N, C-alpha and C positions, 0 to 999 in steps of 0.2 A: 524739845523732843518729838519725833516726829511717829505717830502711830502706825503698827501696822495693821493690814488690811489684805484680804483673801477675796477672791475674784467674783464678781456675781453672778455668774454664766449658770453654776449649781447651788440647784434650791436646798442642800443641806445645810450648807455656810450659814443661810438666814436663819435667823429664829425672829419671836415676836418680841418689840420690841432693843432689836439691834440696829447701832447705829452704823447705817451706810450712806452713800452720794448717790444719787441718781439723777439720769439725767430725763430729761422731763421731753414729751412731743415734740413741745413747739420751738426746741430747745436744744434740737438734734444737732441740727446745720453747726449750732455757733459749739456745742460743747458746755455751755454752761451748767456746771453741777448744783443739786439742792441738796443741804446732810439735813437726816433729820433722824426720828427711831419710828421703825415698823408698827403698823396699825395691824394692818391686814400684805398676808401672802394672796397674791392674786395669779401668779401662773402656777398651773398644777404640775406639767412635768417636772423634770428633776431636773433635767438642761433646758437653756435658751441659748442658743449664739450671742447674741446680742441683749443678754440678761434676763433676770428673773422680773415681773411683774410685781411692785409694791406698789402699795398706799402707805401715805405717814400720817404718823397723829396728825398731822399738820390741814390733812385730805390732799395732801398731795400723792399725782398719782405717776409714776413713771418706771424704766430699767434700773437696776443694780448698775454700776461701776464699781465699786466699794463696800466691803464690809468691816468695816473696822472691828477689830480685837484686843481687848487689854492683853498685859505683859503676866 
């Protein structure tokens, strides 16, 4: 069963401890995604065209591509 997602370009879609997939700066060319849980939201503006920047609980930083939502 595939997980439902929301866009990562709108800050209000993202909460602390949300499960997200991010693209890190050094993976932007390849588009390799990293999945984890949000520890901090680093972008203060309500939207960002390339995705809201977050820090995962593992310490990795990147821009949110998808926010996973529970049914």
